[in-house]
Structures are given as structure tokens and as C-alpha cells.
Predicted model as a PDB file, atoms N, CA, C, CB and O in Angstrom, pLDDT in the B-factor column:
MODEL        1                                                                  
ATOM      1  N   MET A   1       0.821  -1.185   0.000  1.00 69.00           N  
ATOM      2  CA  MET A   1       0.000   0.000   0.000  1.00 69.00           C  
ATOM      3  C   MET A   1       0.869   1.254   0.000  1.00 69.00           C  
ATOM      4  CB  MET A   1      -0.936  -0.005   1.200  1.00 69.00           C  
ATOM      5  O   MET A   1       0.569   2.226  -0.693  1.00 69.00           O  
ATOM      6  N   ILE A   2       1.946   1.224   0.782  1.00 69.00           N  
ATOM      7  CA  ILE A   2       2.834   2.379   0.810  1.00 69.00           C  
ATOM      8  C   ILE A   2       3.508   2.561  -0.541  1.00 69.00           C  
ATOM      9  CB  ILE A   2       3.886   2.227   1.915  1.00 69.00           C  
ATOM     10  O   ILE A   2       3.759   3.688  -0.968  1.00 69.00           O  
ATOM     11  N   SER A   3       3.805   1.439  -1.222  1.00 74.00           N  
ATOM     12  CA  SER A   3       4.434   1.550  -2.539  1.00 74.00           C  
ATOM     13  C   SER A   3       3.505   2.260  -3.521  1.00 74.00           C  
ATOM     14  CB  SER A   3       4.812   0.156  -3.077  1.00 74.00           C  
ATOM     15  O   SER A   3       3.977   2.989  -4.394  1.00 74.00           O  
ATOM     16  N   PHE A   4       2.190   2.059  -3.392  1.00 70.00           N  
ATOM     17  CA  PHE A   4       1.241   2.771  -4.248  1.00 70.00           C  
ATOM     18  C   PHE A   4       1.320   4.267  -4.017  1.00 70.00           C  
ATOM     19  CB  PHE A   4      -0.183   2.278  -4.000  1.00 70.00           C  
ATOM     20  O   PHE A   4       1.392   5.043  -4.970  1.00 70.00           O  
ATOM     21  N   PHE A   5       1.307   4.679  -2.751  1.00 68.00           N  
ATOM     22  CA  PHE A   5       1.391   6.099  -2.443  1.00 68.00           C  
ATOM     23  C   PHE A   5       2.739   6.671  -2.858  1.00 68.00           C  
ATOM     24  CB  PHE A   5       1.156   6.335  -0.957  1.00 68.00           C  
ATOM     25  O   PHE A   5       2.817   7.791  -3.361  1.00 68.00           O  
ATOM     26  N   LYS A   6       3.800   5.895  -2.644  1.00 69.00           N  
ATOM     27  CA  LYS A   6       5.134   6.353  -3.018  1.00 69.00           C  
ATOM     28  C   LYS A   6       5.208   6.582  -4.526  1.00 69.00           C  
ATOM     29  CB  LYS A   6       6.204   5.334  -2.573  1.00 69.00           C  
ATOM     30  O   LYS A   6       5.757   7.586  -4.980  1.00 69.00           O  
ATOM     31  N   GLN A   7       4.652   5.644  -5.303  1.00 69.00           N  
ATOM     32  CA  GLN A   7       4.672   5.784  -6.752  1.00 69.00           C  
ATOM     33  C   GLN A   7       3.849   7.002  -7.176  1.00 69.00           C  
ATOM     34  CB  GLN A   7       4.133   4.506  -7.428  1.00 69.00           C  
ATOM     35  O   GLN A   7       4.256   7.740  -8.073  1.00 69.00           O  
ATOM     36  N   TYR A   8       2.699   7.217  -6.540  1.00 65.00           N  
ATOM     37  CA  TYR A   8       1.842   8.343  -6.889  1.00 65.00           C  
ATOM     38  C   TYR A   8       2.524   9.668  -6.581  1.00 65.00           C  
ATOM     39  CB  TYR A   8       0.515   8.251  -6.143  1.00 65.00           C  
ATOM     40  O   TYR A   8       2.508  10.586  -7.401  1.00 65.00           O  
ATOM     41  N   PHE A   9       3.125   9.768  -5.396  1.00 63.00           N  
ATOM     42  CA  PHE A   9       3.724  11.033  -4.996  1.00 63.00           C  
ATOM     43  C   PHE A   9       5.038  11.310  -5.712  1.00 63.00           C  
ATOM     44  CB  PHE A   9       3.947  11.046  -3.511  1.00 63.00           C  
ATOM     45  O   PHE A   9       5.402  12.475  -5.876  1.00 63.00           O  
ATOM     46  N   THR A  10       5.752  10.293  -6.137  1.00 65.00           N  
ATOM     47  CA  THR A  10       7.018  10.543  -6.831  1.00 65.00           C  
ATOM     48  C   THR A  10       6.795  10.992  -8.269  1.00 65.00           C  
ATOM     49  CB  THR A  10       7.886   9.290  -6.812  1.00 65.00           C  
ATOM     50  O   THR A  10       7.676  11.615  -8.862  1.00 65.00           O  
ATOM     51  N   GLU A  11       5.632  10.688  -8.839  1.00 64.00           N  
ATOM     52  CA  GLU A  11       5.334  11.123 -10.197  1.00 64.00           C  
ATOM     53  C   GLU A  11       4.854  12.565 -10.245  1.00 64.00           C  
ATOM     54  CB  GLU A  11       4.294  10.218 -10.814  1.00 64.00           C  
ATOM     55  O   GLU A  11       4.909  13.190 -11.304  1.00 64.00           O  
ATOM     56  N   GLU A  12       4.403  13.088  -9.173  1.00 62.00           N  
ATOM     57  CA  GLU A  12       3.876  14.446  -9.124  1.00 62.00           C  
ATOM     58  C   GLU A  12       4.992  15.465  -8.945  1.00 62.00           C  
ATOM     59  CB  GLU A  12       2.859  14.580  -7.997  1.00 62.00           C  
ATOM     60  O   GLU A  12       6.128  15.111  -8.630  1.00 62.00           O  
ATOM     61  N   LYS A  13       4.665  16.701  -9.145  1.00 65.00           N  
ATOM     62  CA  LYS A  13       5.640  17.782  -8.950  1.00 65.00           C  
ATOM     63  C   LYS A  13       6.004  17.927  -7.481  1.00 65.00           C  
ATOM     64  CB  LYS A  13       5.087  19.111  -9.487  1.00 65.00           C  
ATOM     65  O   LYS A  13       7.160  18.177  -7.141  1.00 65.00           O  
ATOM     66  N   ASN A  14       5.028  17.772  -6.627  1.00 62.00           N  
ATOM     67  CA  ASN A  14       5.235  18.002  -5.190  1.00 62.00           C  
ATOM     68  C   ASN A  14       5.677  16.725  -4.499  1.00 62.00           C  
ATOM     69  CB  ASN A  14       3.951  18.537  -4.533  1.00 62.00           C  
ATOM     70  O   ASN A  14       4.903  16.127  -3.751  1.00 62.00           O  
ATOM     71  N   ILE A  15       6.890  16.306  -4.734  1.00 67.00           N  
ATOM     72  CA  ILE A  15       7.407  15.088  -4.120  1.00 67.00           C  
ATOM     73  C   ILE A  15       7.619  15.285  -2.618  1.00 67.00           C  
ATOM     74  CB  ILE A  15       8.723  14.665  -4.793  1.00 67.00           C  
ATOM     75  O   ILE A  15       7.665  14.313  -1.864  1.00 67.00           O  
ATOM     76  N   GLY A  16       7.747  16.524  -2.188  1.00 76.00           N  
ATOM     77  CA  GLY A  16       7.975  16.818  -0.779  1.00 76.00           C  
ATOM     78  C   GLY A  16       6.818  16.412   0.113  1.00 76.00           C  
ATOM     79  O   GLY A  16       7.009  16.247   1.318  1.00 76.00           O  
ATOM     80  N   ILE A  17       5.633  16.248  -0.433  1.00 79.00           N  
ATOM     81  CA  ILE A  17       4.473  15.870   0.364  1.00 79.00           C  
ATOM     82  C   ILE A  17       4.686  14.480   0.960  1.00 79.00           C  
ATOM     83  CB  ILE A  17       3.183  15.904  -0.491  1.00 79.00           C  
ATOM     84  O   ILE A  17       4.430  14.272   2.146  1.00 79.00           O  
ATOM     85  N   PHE A  18       5.150  13.530   0.153  1.00 78.00           N  
ATOM     86  CA  PHE A  18       5.386  12.172   0.639  1.00 78.00           C  
ATOM     87  C   PHE A  18       6.451  12.170   1.725  1.00 78.00           C  
ATOM     88  CB  PHE A  18       5.804  11.248  -0.515  1.00 78.00           C  
ATOM     89  O   PHE A  18       6.304  11.498   2.745  1.00 78.00           O  
ATOM     90  N   GLN A  19       7.498  12.907   1.508  1.00 83.00           N  
ATOM     91  CA  GLN A  19       8.567  12.975   2.498  1.00 83.00           C  
ATOM     92  C   GLN A  19       8.074  13.607   3.794  1.00 83.00           C  
ATOM     93  CB  GLN A  19       9.754  13.763   1.946  1.00 83.00           C  
ATOM     94  O   GLN A  19       8.450  13.165   4.880  1.00 83.00           O  
ATOM     95  N   THR A  20       7.251  14.618   3.691  1.00 87.00           N  
ATOM     96  CA  THR A  20       6.712  15.276   4.873  1.00 87.00           C  
ATOM     97  C   THR A  20       5.795  14.343   5.654  1.00 87.00           C  
ATOM     98  CB  THR A  20       5.958  16.541   4.478  1.00 87.00           C  
ATOM     99  O   THR A  20       5.858  14.294   6.883  1.00 87.00           O  
ATOM    100  N   VAL A  21       4.956  13.613   4.956  1.00 87.00           N  
ATOM    101  CA  VAL A  21       4.041  12.681   5.618  1.00 87.00           C  
ATOM    102  C   VAL A  21       4.842  11.594   6.333  1.00 87.00           C  
ATOM    103  CB  VAL A  21       3.057  12.049   4.594  1.00 87.00           C  
ATOM    104  O   VAL A  21       4.534  11.259   7.477  1.00 87.00           O  
ATOM    105  N   MET A  22       5.853  11.046   5.685  1.00 89.00           N  
ATOM    106  CA  MET A  22       6.672  10.006   6.313  1.00 89.00           C  
ATOM    107  C   MET A  22       7.432  10.549   7.525  1.00 89.00           C  
ATOM    108  CB  MET A  22       7.660   9.422   5.295  1.00 89.00           C  
ATOM    109  O   MET A  22       7.572   9.851   8.529  1.00 89.00           O  
ATOM    110  N   LEU A  23       7.922  11.782   7.442  1.00 93.00           N  
ATOM    111  CA  LEU A  23       8.620  12.391   8.571  1.00 93.00           C  
ATOM    112  C   LEU A  23       7.680  12.574   9.759  1.00 93.00           C  
ATOM    113  CB  LEU A  23       9.224  13.739   8.162  1.00 93.00           C  
ATOM    114  O   LEU A  23       8.058  12.311  10.901  1.00 93.00           O  
ATOM    115  N   ILE A  24       6.472  13.020   9.493  1.00 95.00           N  
ATOM    116  CA  ILE A  24       5.486  13.201  10.563  1.00 95.00           C  
ATOM    117  C   ILE A  24       5.132  11.857  11.200  1.00 95.00           C  
ATOM    118  CB  ILE A  24       4.211  13.885  10.018  1.00 95.00           C  
ATOM    119  O   ILE A  24       5.041  11.758  12.423  1.00 95.00           O  
ATOM    120  N   LEU A  25       4.931  10.822  10.377  1.00 96.00           N  
ATOM    121  CA  LEU A  25       4.631   9.497  10.920  1.00 96.00           C  
ATOM    122  C   LEU A  25       5.782   8.967  11.762  1.00 96.00           C  
ATOM    123  CB  LEU A  25       4.321   8.520   9.792  1.00 96.00           C  
ATOM    124  O   LEU A  25       5.552   8.348  12.802  1.00 96.00           O  
ATOM    125  N   PHE A  26       7.016   9.200  11.330  1.00 96.00           N  
ATOM    126  CA  PHE A  26       8.174   8.765  12.093  1.00 96.00           C  
ATOM    127  C   PHE A  26       8.216   9.460  13.450  1.00 96.00           C  
ATOM    128  CB  PHE A  26       9.463   9.040  11.315  1.00 96.00           C  
ATOM    129  O   PHE A  26       8.423   8.807  14.473  1.00 96.00           O  
ATOM    130  N   PHE A  27       8.020  10.775  13.468  1.00 97.00           N  
ATOM    131  CA  PHE A  27       8.059  11.502  14.734  1.00 97.00           C  
ATOM    132  C   PHE A  27       6.921  11.085  15.661  1.00 97.00           C  
ATOM    133  CB  PHE A  27       7.997  13.001  14.479  1.00 97.00           C  
ATOM    134  O   PHE A  27       7.118  10.990  16.872  1.00 97.00           O  
ATOM    135  N   LEU A  28       5.743  10.839  15.115  1.00 98.00           N  
ATOM    136  CA  LEU A  28       4.630  10.376  15.952  1.00 98.00           C  
ATOM    137  C   LEU A  28       4.949   9.031  16.598  1.00 98.00           C  
ATOM    138  CB  LEU A  28       3.343  10.266  15.119  1.00 98.00           C  
ATOM    139  O   LEU A  28       4.697   8.835  17.787  1.00 98.00           O  
ATOM    140  N   ALA A  29       5.503   8.109  15.817  1.00 97.00           N  
ATOM    141  CA  ALA A  29       5.871   6.813  16.369  1.00 97.00           C  
ATOM    142  C   ALA A  29       6.979   6.963  17.413  1.00 97.00           C  
ATOM    143  CB  ALA A  29       6.318   5.864  15.249  1.00 97.00           C  
ATOM    144  O   ALA A  29       6.931   6.320  18.462  1.00 97.00           O  
ATOM    145  N   PHE A  30       7.969   7.801  17.133  1.00 97.00           N  
ATOM    146  CA  PHE A  30       9.081   8.013  18.055  1.00 97.00           C  
ATOM    147  C   PHE A  30       8.591   8.582  19.382  1.00 97.00           C  
ATOM    148  CB  PHE A  30      10.120   8.949  17.432  1.00 97.00           C  
ATOM    149  O   PHE A  30       8.979   8.092  20.443  1.00 97.00           O  
ATOM    150  N   PHE A  31       7.745   9.608  19.338  1.00 97.00           N  
ATOM    151  CA  PHE A  31       7.254  10.216  20.566  1.00 97.00           C  
ATOM    152  C   PHE A  31       6.303   9.288  21.319  1.00 97.00           C  
ATOM    153  CB  PHE A  31       6.559  11.529  20.254  1.00 97.00           C  
ATOM    154  O   PHE A  31       6.246   9.332  22.548  1.00 97.00           O  
ATOM    155  N   PHE A  32       5.557   8.449  20.602  1.00 97.00           N  
ATOM    156  CA  PHE A  32       4.700   7.473  21.260  1.00 97.00           C  
ATOM    157  C   PHE A  32       5.538   6.471  22.051  1.00 97.00           C  
ATOM    158  CB  PHE A  32       3.826   6.744  20.230  1.00 97.00           C  
ATOM    159  O   PHE A  32       5.196   6.127  23.183  1.00 97.00           O  
ATOM    160  N   ILE A  33       6.624   6.009  21.459  1.00 96.00           N  
ATOM    161  CA  ILE A  33       7.499   5.058  22.154  1.00 96.00           C  
ATOM    162  C   ILE A  33       8.155   5.718  23.363  1.00 96.00           C  
ATOM    163  CB  ILE A  33       8.577   4.512  21.197  1.00 96.00           C  
ATOM    164  O   ILE A  33       8.219   5.114  24.434  1.00 96.00           O  
ATOM    165  N   ILE A  34       8.638   6.938  23.209  1.00 96.00           N  
ATOM    166  CA  ILE A  34       9.256   7.665  24.332  1.00 96.00           C  
ATOM    167  C   ILE A  34       8.236   7.871  25.453  1.00 96.00           C  
ATOM    168  CB  ILE A  34       9.817   9.038  23.857  1.00 96.00           C  
ATOM    169  O   ILE A  34       8.562   7.695  26.627  1.00 96.00           O  
ATOM    170  N   PHE A  35       7.015   8.241  25.099  1.00 95.00           N  
ATOM    171  CA  PHE A  35       5.969   8.440  26.105  1.00 95.00           C  
ATOM    172  C   PHE A  35       5.662   7.128  26.827  1.00 95.00           C  
ATOM    173  CB  PHE A  35       4.689   9.001  25.450  1.00 95.00           C  
ATOM    174  O   PHE A  35       5.502   7.114  28.047  1.00 95.00           O  
ATOM    175  N   PHE A  36       5.579   6.029  26.076  1.00 90.00           N  
ATOM    176  CA  PHE A  36       5.294   4.729  26.662  1.00 90.00           C  
ATOM    177  C   PHE A  36       6.388   4.308  27.647  1.00 90.00           C  
ATOM    178  CB  PHE A  36       5.143   3.681  25.564  1.00 90.00           C  
ATOM    179  O   PHE A  36       6.092   3.777  28.717  1.00 90.00           O  
ATOM    180  N   VAL A  37       7.634   4.544  27.289  1.00 90.00           N  
ATOM    181  CA  VAL A  37       8.749   4.143  28.154  1.00 90.00           C  
ATOM    182  C   VAL A  37       8.766   4.959  29.441  1.00 90.00           C  
ATOM    183  CB  VAL A  37      10.086   4.300  27.415  1.00 90.00           C  
ATOM    184  O   VAL A  37       8.941   4.404  30.525  1.00 90.00           O  
ATOM    185  N   PHE A  38       8.584   6.273  29.328  1.00 91.00           N  
ATOM    186  CA  PHE A  38       8.664   7.121  30.512  1.00 91.00           C  
ATOM    187  C   PHE A  38       7.386   7.128  31.341  1.00 91.00           C  
ATOM    188  CB  PHE A  38       8.995   8.518  30.104  1.00 91.00           C  
ATOM    189  O   PHE A  38       7.397   7.613  32.472  1.00 91.00           O  
ATOM    190  N   SER A  39       6.296   6.607  30.813  1.00 92.00           N  
ATOM    191  CA  SER A  39       5.057   6.590  31.592  1.00 92.00           C  
ATOM    192  C   SER A  39       5.015   5.422  32.583  1.00 92.00           C  
ATOM    193  CB  SER A  39       3.857   6.514  30.655  1.00 92.00           C  
ATOM    194  O   SER A  39       4.228   5.447  33.530  1.00 92.00           O  
ATOM    195  N   LYS A  40       5.841   4.415  32.377  1.00 88.00           N  
ATOM    196  CA  LYS A  40       5.897   3.286  33.309  1.00 88.00           C  
ATOM    197  C   LYS A  40       6.683   3.677  34.557  1.00 88.00           C  
ATOM    198  CB  LYS A  40       6.537   2.046  32.634  1.00 88.00           C  
ATOM    199  O   LYS A  40       7.597   4.500  34.498  1.00 88.00           O  
ATOM    200  N   SER A  41       6.317   3.079  35.677  1.00 88.00           N  
ATOM    201  CA  SER A  41       7.005   3.387  36.925  1.00 88.00           C  
ATOM    202  C   SER A  41       8.327   2.629  37.013  1.00 88.00           C  
ATOM    203  CB  SER A  41       6.115   3.047  38.126  1.00 88.00           C  
ATOM    204  O   SER A  41       8.555   1.666  36.281  1.00 88.00           O  
ATOM    205  N   LYS A  42       9.183   3.073  37.911  1.00 87.00           N  
ATOM    206  CA  LYS A  42      10.460   2.404  38.117  1.00 87.00           C  
ATOM    207  C   LYS A  42      10.258   1.010  38.711  1.00 87.00           C  
ATOM    208  CB  LYS A  42      11.360   3.243  39.029  1.00 87.00           C  
ATOM    209  O   LYS A  42      11.065   0.111  38.475  1.00 87.00           O  
ATOM    210  N   LYS A  43       9.198   0.833  39.470  1.00 89.00           N  
ATOM    211  CA  LYS A  43       8.902  -0.483  40.052  1.00 89.00           C  
ATOM    212  C   LYS A  43       8.635  -1.504  38.947  1.00 89.00           C  
ATOM    213  CB  LYS A  43       7.684  -0.397  41.008  1.00 89.00           C  
ATOM    214  O   LYS A  43       9.039  -2.662  39.056  1.00 89.00           O  
ATOM    215  N   PHE A  44       7.964  -1.078  37.897  1.00 87.00           N  
ATOM    216  CA  PHE A  44       7.675  -1.972  36.777  1.00 87.00           C  
ATOM    217  C   PHE A  44       8.967  -2.476  36.143  1.00 87.00           C  
ATOM    218  CB  PHE A  44       6.813  -1.258  35.727  1.00 87.00           C  
ATOM    219  O   PHE A  44       9.119  -3.676  35.913  1.00 87.00           O  
ATOM    220  N   TYR A  45       9.900  -1.561  35.860  1.00 85.00           N  
ATOM    221  CA  TYR A  45      11.154  -1.958  35.233  1.00 85.00           C  
ATOM    222  C   TYR A  45      12.028  -2.770  36.190  1.00 85.00           C  
ATOM    223  CB  TYR A  45      11.912  -0.726  34.751  1.00 85.00           C  
ATOM    224  O   TYR A  45      12.760  -3.660  35.757  1.00 85.00           O  
ATOM    225  N   HIS A  46      11.954  -2.472  37.469  1.00 89.00           N  
ATOM    226  CA  HIS A  46      12.717  -3.263  38.440  1.00 89.00           C  
ATOM    227  C   HIS A  46      12.181  -4.695  38.489  1.00 89.00           C  
ATOM    228  CB  HIS A  46      12.653  -2.613  39.850  1.00 89.00           C  
ATOM    229  O   HIS A  46      12.954  -5.653  38.531  1.00 89.00           O  
ATOM    230  N   LYS A  47      10.855  -4.833  38.483  1.00 87.00           N  
ATOM    231  CA  LYS A  47      10.242  -6.155  38.495  1.00 87.00           C  
ATOM    232  C   LYS A  47      10.599  -6.938  37.237  1.00 87.00           C  
ATOM    233  CB  LYS A  47       8.725  -6.037  38.627  1.00 87.00           C  
ATOM    234  O   LYS A  47      10.894  -8.131  37.314  1.00 87.00           O  
ATOM    235  N   ILE A  48      10.577  -6.291  36.098  1.00 85.00           N  
ATOM    236  CA  ILE A  48      10.924  -6.934  34.832  1.00 85.00           C  
ATOM    237  C   ILE A  48      12.395  -7.343  34.817  1.00 85.00           C  
ATOM    238  CB  ILE A  48      10.623  -5.995  33.652  1.00 85.00           C  
ATOM    239  O   ILE A  48      12.739  -8.390  34.269  1.00 85.00           O  
ATOM    240  N   SER A  49      13.256  -6.537  35.407  1.00 85.00           N  
ATOM    241  CA  SER A  49      14.687  -6.853  35.386  1.00 85.00           C  
ATOM    242  C   SER A  49      15.026  -8.061  36.239  1.00 85.00           C  
ATOM    243  CB  SER A  49      15.488  -5.664  35.857  1.00 85.00           C  
ATOM    244  O   SER A  49      16.078  -8.669  36.041  1.00 85.00           O  
ATOM    245  N   LEU A  50      14.168  -8.427  37.184  1.00 81.00           N  
ATOM    246  CA  LEU A  50      14.428  -9.572  38.051  1.00 81.00           C  
ATOM    247  C   LEU A  50      13.924 -10.898  37.483  1.00 81.00           C  
ATOM    248  CB  LEU A  50      13.799  -9.336  39.388  1.00 81.00           C  
ATOM    249  O   LEU A  50      14.202 -11.950  38.058  1.00 81.00           O  
ATOM    250  N   ILE A  51      13.206 -10.873  36.393  1.00 82.00           N  
ATOM    251  CA  ILE A  51      12.635 -12.102  35.826  1.00 82.00           C  
ATOM    252  C   ILE A  51      13.705 -13.135  35.464  1.00 82.00           C  
ATOM    253  CB  ILE A  51      11.814 -11.768  34.590  1.00 82.00           C  
ATOM    254  O   ILE A  51      13.529 -14.306  35.802  1.00 82.00           O  
ATOM    255  N   PRO A  52      14.813 -12.766  34.790  1.00 80.00           N  
ATOM    256  CA  PRO A  52      15.821 -13.803  34.473  1.00 80.00           C  
ATOM    257  C   PRO A  52      16.400 -14.462  35.719  1.00 80.00           C  
ATOM    258  CB  PRO A  52      16.956 -13.196  33.658  1.00 80.00           C  
ATOM    259  O   PRO A  52      16.688 -15.659  35.700  1.00 80.00           O  
ATOM    260  N   LEU A  53      16.574 -13.721  36.784  1.00 77.00           N  
ATOM    261  CA  LEU A  53      17.109 -14.299  38.013  1.00 77.00           C  
ATOM    262  C   LEU A  53      16.115 -15.274  38.644  1.00 77.00           C  
ATOM    263  CB  LEU A  53      17.465 -13.190  39.009  1.00 77.00           C  
ATOM    264  O   LEU A  53      16.507 -16.314  39.173  1.00 77.00           O  
ATOM    265  N   GLU A  54      14.845 -14.935  38.586  1.00 75.00           N  
ATOM    266  CA  GLU A  54      13.824 -15.822  39.127  1.00 75.00           C  
ATOM    267  C   GLU A  54      13.743 -17.113  38.331  1.00 75.00           C  
ATOM    268  CB  GLU A  54      12.469 -15.128  39.137  1.00 75.00           C  
ATOM    269  O   GLU A  54      13.526 -18.179  38.907  1.00 75.00           O  
ATOM    270  N   LEU A  55      13.915 -17.036  37.011  1.00 72.00           N  
ATOM    271  CA  LEU A  55      13.875 -18.233  36.182  1.00 72.00           C  
ATOM    272  C   LEU A  55      15.037 -19.161  36.503  1.00 72.00           C  
ATOM    273  CB  LEU A  55      13.897 -17.857  34.704  1.00 72.00           C  
ATOM    274  O   LEU A  55      14.871 -20.381  36.515  1.00 72.00           O  
ATOM    275  N   GLU A  56      16.206 -18.598  36.763  1.00 73.00           N  
ATOM    276  CA  GLU A  56      17.357 -19.420  37.128  1.00 73.00           C  
ATOM    277  C   GLU A  56      17.125 -20.122  38.465  1.00 73.00           C  
ATOM    278  CB  GLU A  56      18.627 -18.562  37.194  1.00 73.00           C  
ATOM    279  O   GLU A  56      17.487 -21.288  38.627  1.00 73.00           O  
ATOM    280  N   LYS A  57      16.524 -19.416  39.421  1.00 73.00           N  
ATOM    281  CA  LYS A  57      16.230 -20.026  40.722  1.00 73.00           C  
ATOM    282  C   LYS A  57      15.242 -21.180  40.573  1.00 73.00           C  
ATOM    283  CB  LYS A  57      15.670 -18.973  41.696  1.00 73.00           C  
ATOM    284  O   LYS A  57      15.390 -22.213  41.226  1.00 73.00           O  
ATOM    285  N   GLU A  58      14.232 -21.008  39.713  1.00 73.00           N  
ATOM    286  CA  GLU A  58      13.255 -22.075  39.503  1.00 73.00           C  
ATOM    287  C   GLU A  58      13.906 -23.292  38.860  1.00 73.00           C  
ATOM    288  CB  GLU A  58      12.096 -21.578  38.634  1.00 73.00           C  
ATOM    289  O   GLU A  58      13.606 -24.426  39.232  1.00 73.00           O  
ATOM    290  N   LYS A  59      14.788 -23.066  37.903  1.00 72.00           N  
ATOM    291  CA  LYS A  59      15.467 -24.187  37.248  1.00 72.00           C  
ATOM    292  C   LYS A  59      16.347 -24.942  38.238  1.00 72.00           C  
ATOM    293  CB  LYS A  59      16.313 -23.688  36.064  1.00 72.00           C  
ATOM    294  O   LYS A  59      16.387 -26.172  38.217  1.00 72.00           O  
ATOM    295  N   LYS A  60      17.042 -24.225  39.095  1.00 73.00           N  
ATOM    296  CA  LYS A  60      17.904 -24.873  40.091  1.00 73.00           C  
ATOM    297  C   LYS A  60      17.056 -25.650  41.089  1.00 73.00           C  
ATOM    298  CB  LYS A  60      18.778 -23.828  40.828  1.00 73.00           C  
ATOM    299  O   LYS A  60      17.438 -26.739  41.519  1.00 73.00           O  
ATOM    300  N   ARG A  61      15.901 -25.092  41.459  1.00 72.00           N  
ATOM    301  CA  ARG A  61      15.019 -25.738  42.406  1.00 72.00           C  
ATOM    302  C   ARG A  61      14.447 -27.039  41.826  1.00 72.00           C  
ATOM    303  CB  ARG A  61      13.892 -24.790  42.804  1.00 72.00           C  
ATOM    304  O   ARG A  61      14.273 -28.017  42.554  1.00 72.00           O  
ATOM    305  N   LYS A  62      14.157 -27.051  40.532  1.00 71.00           N  
ATOM    306  CA  LYS A  62      13.584 -28.227  39.889  1.00 71.00           C  
ATOM    307  C   LYS A  62      14.659 -29.235  39.474  1.00 71.00           C  
ATOM    308  CB  LYS A  62      12.770 -27.809  38.676  1.00 71.00           C  
ATOM    309  O   LYS A  62      14.330 -30.363  39.109  1.00 71.00           O  
ATOM    310  N   GLY A  63      15.918 -28.854  39.523  1.00 68.00           N  
ATOM    311  CA  GLY A  63      16.991 -29.775  39.206  1.00 68.00           C  
ATOM    312  C   GLY A  63      17.455 -29.720  37.763  1.00 68.00           C  
ATOM    313  O   GLY A  63      18.191 -30.602  37.322  1.00 68.00           O  
ATOM    314  N   TYR A  64      17.040 -28.702  37.015  1.00 63.00           N  
ATOM    315  CA  TYR A  64      17.495 -28.568  35.635  1.00 63.00           C  
ATOM    316  C   TYR A  64      18.905 -27.998  35.612  1.00 63.00           C  
ATOM    317  CB  TYR A  64      16.535 -27.673  34.822  1.00 63.00           C  
ATOM    318  O   TYR A  64      19.312 -27.257  36.507  1.00 63.00           O  
ATOM    319  N   GLU A  65      19.642 -28.364  34.561  1.00 57.00           N  
ATOM    320  CA  GLU A  65      20.957 -27.779  34.380  1.00 57.00           C  
ATOM    321  C   GLU A  65      20.832 -26.529  33.538  1.00 57.00           C  
ATOM    322  CB  GLU A  65      21.927 -28.781  33.732  1.00 57.00           C  
ATOM    323  O   GLU A  65      20.010 -26.457  32.624  1.00 57.00           O  
ATOM    324  N   ILE A  66      21.648 -25.555  33.850  1.00 53.00           N  
ATOM    325  CA  ILE A  66      21.608 -24.292  33.097  1.00 53.00           C  
ATOM    326  C   ILE A  66      22.614 -24.346  31.977  1.00 53.00           C  
ATOM    327  CB  ILE A  66      21.889 -23.076  34.015  1.00 53.00           C  
ATOM    328  O   ILE A  66      22.746 -23.386  31.219  1.00 53.00           O  
TER     329      ILE A  66                                                      
ENDMDL                                                                          
END                                                                             
């Protein structure tokens, strides 16, 4: 679908429109990701960072080799 729009906009005189739309979409996605990362609490990231250690403890408890 994007290739259709790209082909349409590259044939026209105003090729800058396609570039502008893509730049705006990139910035929207970038700011959405930044907002998502900073909106989570530090407790959430601390809990997530401990998951690999908990998995190792469970494997040792069950007798699996790492």
C-alpha cells in the first residue's frame, strides 16, 4: 500500500508531500514510544529486570541444568 502512495507522490511535482508525511509518521511513532517508556514506573522496570534471576532459581530448584 505504501508503494502505491510512493509511486503516486514521486510522479507528481510536489514530491515533498510524501517525504513530509513520512517524517510526521516517524516523529509520531518516536514520541509514542518515548511516552510509553517514561510513563511506566520504576517499580515496573525493576520487576521486569528480576525475571531472568527468578527463572534461574526455579530451574535450580527443579533440578534442571543451566
